[in-house]
N, C-alpha and C positions, 0 to 999 in steps of 0.2 A: 400592478394597476391599483391605485388607491381605493376605488370603490369596492373592487373584489377583495382587497385586503381587509376592509372594514367588515364585509360579509363573512369572510373566513373567521375573523376575530370573534364575531358574535355567535355564529352558528356552529363552528367547529372547535374553536379554541377556548370558548368561555368556560365550559366545564373543566377542561384540562387545567386552565389557569387556577380555577378555584380549588381543584384537587391538589395542585402543587403548593398553593398558598396555605392549605390546611395541614401541611406536613410539619408545622411548628418550626419552620426554618428560622434561625436566629443568628446572632453575631458569632456563634460558635461553629457555624457551618462554613464550608467553602463551596463556591459554585463554579463548576467547570463546564466548558462548551467544547464539543468535538467537531461541530459543523455550524457555520453561520446560518442563522435563521431568525425570523422575526420573533418567534417564541423565545429564542435565546436572548434576544435584545430585551424583551419584556422582563425576563427573569433577572438579567443583570441590572436593569433599571429599577425594578420594583421590589425585589426581595432583599432583606437584610442578610449580610454575610461577613465573615471574617476576612475572606479574600476571594477574588474572582480571577479565574484563569482560563486560557484557551489552550487546547491540545491540538496543535496544527499539524495535520498529516499530509495536507495537499494545499496547493494554491487553488482554492475553490473557484474563484471567478474565472480562471482559465478554462474550466469545463464548459463555460457558457459563451454565448455570442449575443450581439445586439443589445436590446433592452434588458434581457435577463442577466447579461454580464454586468451591466451598469448597476442593476438592482443588487446583485450579489456583492459587488464591490462596496456599494454603499452600506449594506448590512454588515459586511466584514469590518469596514472602517468604524462603524458605530460600536461594534463589539470591542475592537482593539482599543478604542478610546476609554472604555470602561474597565478594562482588565488590569490587574496588578501584576500578573505573571503570565509568561508564555512558555509552553513546551513545544519544541519544533522537532520533527522527525528528520529534517534534512537541512544542511547548512545554508542552502539558497533561500529557505524560508526565513532564516535569521537575518540574512542580508536584506530581504524584502521588508522585514519589520524595522530594521535599522534605517531604511530609507524614509520611513514615516516619522523618524525622530521622536519616537514615543518615550524614550528614556525610561523604559520599564525593565523588569527582571526577565531575562530570556535564557532558557536552558535547552541545550541540544540533548534530546533523548530519542534515539533511533527506534524504529519499529521492532517488533519481536514476534514470537509465536507461542501458542499454547502447546508446549512440548508434551504435555500429558496425553494429548490426542494421538501421538505418533506411536507406531509399533516399536518393538525392540529392534536394536540395530542388527543388521545382517551383513555378512561379508560376501554373500553370493550376489552375482550380477544378474540383471534381468535376462530372461531367455530370449525375449523378442527384441527386434531392432526397432526402437521407437524414439523419435525426437518429439517431446511433448510440451504443450503450453496449457496452463489452466488459469483462466481469468477473463476479464471483459475484453472483447475485441472491438475496438472502435477506431476513431480517427488517429489515435496514437500508435496503431499497430502497423508495422512495416510489412505489408503484403508482398511488395516487390522482392524483398530480401528472402522472405519465407518461400516464395515460389522458386527463387533461384536455388535455394538449398534442396527443395524437393526435386527439381529437374536434375541437379547434380548427383543426387543420391536416390535413384529410382527404386533401389532395393530396400530402402528404409521408409517406414511409415511416419508421416508427420501428423500427429494427433493434436488438434486444436479444440479445447474444451472450454465452453463458457458462452455467456450471452453475446450477441453480435449486434453492432449498430454502425451507422455510417455506411459509406459506399464499400461494396465488396467486388472483387474481380468477377467477371461474368463466367470465366472458365478457370478451373483449378486443375493442377496435375492429379492424376489418379491416385497417387500415394498420399494425398492430403485428405484426412478424415476430419469432418466437423461433427462435434458432439455438443449437446445443449448444456446449459448450466446445471450444476449438480450440488449436492450437499458437501460439506467439508469432509465428511467421512469418505464419501465416494471419490472426492478429489485426491485424498491421501492414497487411496487404493490405486487410482490411475497413476499417480506420480511414482509409486513403487515399481511400476512396469516400465518407466522411462529409462532409456539408456542415457539420454541427455535431456536436460531441462532447458527450455527455450524462453528467452525474454527479449523479443524483437521489437523494441519501441523506437520510434523516430525521436530525434532530439528536438524538442520544442519548448515553448514557454511552460506548457503544462507538465511535461515530463522532467524538466530540469529540477523540479521540486519533489520528485517521487523517490521514496524509499520502499521498493516493492516487497510486500510481505511474502510473495511467492519465492523470493530469494531465500528467505529464512526457512521456508518449508522444504525447498529442494536441498539446501545445504544440510539441514537436519536429517534428511533421509539419505544423505550420501550420494546425491545425484549431481554429476558434473553439470555446469551451467554454461550455455552459450548465450551471450548477451550483447546487445549494442551498448554504446557508451552514452549514458544519460544519467542525470540525477546522482544519487548515491552510488550507482553501479560503476560510475567512472572511477571512483576510489577503490572499488573492489576488484578491478581488473588485475591487480598485482597478486591476488590470491591464486594459488595453484589450481583450485577447483573451479575457477571462473575464467572463461576465455572470451575475449572480445571478437565479435563477428562483424565482417565488413563485406560489401559486395566485391566479387572477384576473387575470393579466397580459394585455396585448394581444398575443397570440401572433402574429398576422399581422404586426403592426408590427415585432415583434422579429425575425421571420423575414426580412422585407424588409430590415431593417437589417443583419443578419448576412450575408446573401447579396450585399450590395452593397459590403462592406468589402474593401479591397485586401490582398494578401498581402505582408508585408515580409520578403523572403528574408534580408536582412542581420541583422535582429533574430532570426529563427529560428536562423540559423547561430550567433549569439552565445549563444543559449539552449542550444544543443546543447553548446557548449564548456564552459559554466559548470555544467551539470547532468549531466555524464557520470559514471558510477559511478567511473571512474578518479580523478576529482577528489575524490569523496567518500572513497574509500579512501586517497588520498594524505593527506587531512586527518586521518583516523583514525590512520594510521601515524605521522604527525608528532606527534600528541598522545600516542601511546604510546611515543614516542622509539624507534621501530624503525629509523630510517634508518641509524644507525651499524652495524646488523647486516648490511645489504646493501651497504655501501660497500666 
């Protein structure tokens, strides 16, 4: 709403903009945006820079509806018109950018994980029988499929951890346990107890652009993954550690199969090296030709 935007600019963003402007930003800097916002538009428009780029990890307008969606799309369009480079975490985001015919430099750089947070690899399997999910539970969460799994495997705990939004089923099977949002450290401890990691997202406009960071966390901990087909996970279904789940599957057979699989520590160690955030950032720096600055 225009009037509220003006009030926000003056009462809440005025000092922030002054502080950013005082950083002595010049034409030797690059300006990067990770999420569309009016503050980002101001920075792109007002500050001198050698290059301007967006790190696109989601189709942000798809998270909203109504006027909010239109506003976010307009903000994203404004930013895209001002950027020189784009980094996209998923192929469909590149496709969306190409539809705008921007004729800009676009690079695919998948998500990653801070592997330094993780404990040492272990070949031992969790003692408890847990199928677990860590993340935000909202409109993209396939409750119907999760309930089907819980009813088919009553002896297995389904642990769902994270903030919840949108409509939820009024009644859940007794073996589904809901836990609140937690720190990254606590999330890692939870994941270590999982027999299987769950990523049950519906296939929608929002999820077709998603490269879930929880995939990297689970794989790096050696946790087998049950996932629906969406976004980047569609291409990962060919991995032996990733299994596509659909309604009507033989869940008992699938459970017996996953619990009998061996843990390949060498493969997990290689995955950690190849998917660390340091590797991702190094590629971004190379592409922006920043190395000469730090030499």
